[in-house]
N, C-alpha and C positions, 0 to 999 in steps of 0.2 A: 962531258956533262950529259946527264940523262934528263929528258923532259917527260911529261906524262899528259896524255889527252884524257881529261876527266869526264867529258860528256859527249856522247854521241846521240843525236836526236834524229828521229824519223821526221823529215820535214813534211808539212802539209801545205807547203807554199808552191806557187807556180815556178819559182826559181829559188836556188839556195842563197843564203846570205853570203856576203863577202867572207873570204877565208874559210869556206866550208867545202867539203867534198862528200860525195856519196861513196859508200863502201860498195864497190862494184868489182869488175874483173881485175883491175890492177891491185886493189886493196880488198881482198876477199875475206870471207868469214873465217877462214883458217888463221888469219892474222889477229883476230880478236883475242885479247889477253896476252898477246906476244909483243916483244920489243922489236921494232923495225929500224933499219939503218938508213941514214940519209943517202948513202951511195946506192942503195937498192930502190929507194922511192923519192928521187929528187923532186918530182912534180908535186908529190904530196907535201913535202916540207915547204916548197915554194908557195903552194896554194894556201896553206895554213899560216904562212908568214912566220914560220918557226925560225928564231934568230940563229945567225951563224954561231958556231961553237956548240950548238946542241946537235949532236950527231946521231942520236937515237931517241926514239920515244916509245912508250908503252901504249898500245892501243887498248882502251878499256873494253872489257867484255861484259856487257850488261844484259845479255840474253837471259830471259827468265827472271829478271829482277825489276823491282819497282825503284823509281828514283825518289829519294828522300832529300828534302832541302837541308843544306848545311846549317848546323847550329853550333857556332863557335863556342867552345868551352863546355859543351855537353858531351860526356864520354860516349863514344860509339856513333856520334853524328858529326864528326869532323870531316872535312873534304877528303874524299877518297876512301873513307871507311866503308866496309861492307858487313852485313850480318843477316840475321833472320834464318829461317829454315822453311823448306817447302812442306815439312811434316812436323808434328809435335806429338810426342807420346804423353798421355796423361795417366798418372798413377794415383794411387789412393791418397798420397800426400797432397795432391792438387785438389782433391774434392773438398767442399766445405765440411767443417766438422759436423757430424751427424751421428745418430744412433738408429738402431733397428729394433722394433718391438719383438719380444720373444713370446711365443704362445705355447701353451701346454694344454692337454685335454683335462677337462674337469671331471672326466669319468675315471674310475679306478683302473689301474694297470692290468693288462692281460698277459704280457710277455716280459721275460727277463732281459732280453737282448735289445740294445738300442738300434741295431742295424735295420734301416728301413722303417723305423718306428718313430713315435713322438713321445715326449714326456707325458706322464699321466699323474693323476691325483693318487696319492698313497693313502692306504687305510692303515691306521695305527691301532694295534691291540691296546685297549685301555688298561688292561691289567699289567702287561709287560712293558708297554711303551715302545714296542718294536714294530717295524713295518711288516705287515702280514701278506701283502700282495706285491707283484712286480711293479717297477717304476715306469714302465713303458706300455703304450697301447698301440694298436695297429691303426693306420690312417682311416680305415672305414669306421672306427669308433671314436674318431677325433671330434670332441666338442670343444671349440676354441675358448680359451680363457687367457687373456693377456696377463703376462707376468710383470713384475716391477721393471721399470725402465733401466734399472741398474743391473739386470740379469745378463746383459751383453754390454761390453765396453763400447766406448765411442770409436768411430772411425773417421778418417779424413783429417788432413793437416792444414787445410786452408792456404797452402803455398801457391804463389803466383804461377801462372802458365805463360810462357813466352809465345805470343801469337803473331809476332812480326814475320811477315813473309820475307823471302829473300830480298834484300835491298842494297843499293849503293848510294852513298851520299854524294850529291852534286850541288852545284851552284846554279841558281836560276838567274836570268838576267833579262833586262828589257833592252831591245835593240831599236834605236831610233833610225829610221831610214827616210831619207829625203827624196 
């Protein structure tokens, strides 16, 4: 039979509660997250009052994690569950839906190439109906004129971002000491 130690607390007490041990030289940090055997740590099993027949226990490794209270029936928050992440990447889909205004120059175009330039006002020949000047102007001749909001599509998907730090689900208890 395998048991599991679900909670390791750093005591702020003058002495430890009954059936508690400090993780020290005999049970050191290398054992965190590992399964230990009764034959190797008989004092540990006795001090924690681990019943006969339970010959090994897994020592919880909660370094770098927050303790979250158990919420029976809530997925991800059952006793012993872990989750969260120390980092979260946010992409465009996580941003709120939004758009960006697009600007063009209200001055007639001076150059034919868009490279390094901005949109410009076009002059149309009234006789032929054709554009008679280039569609772009250089930034130094840029006189901003905001274009219709539909000139550029919307961005952002409004998807949720998981901001849970690394956590382990534990039970909290009140100990009455006389």
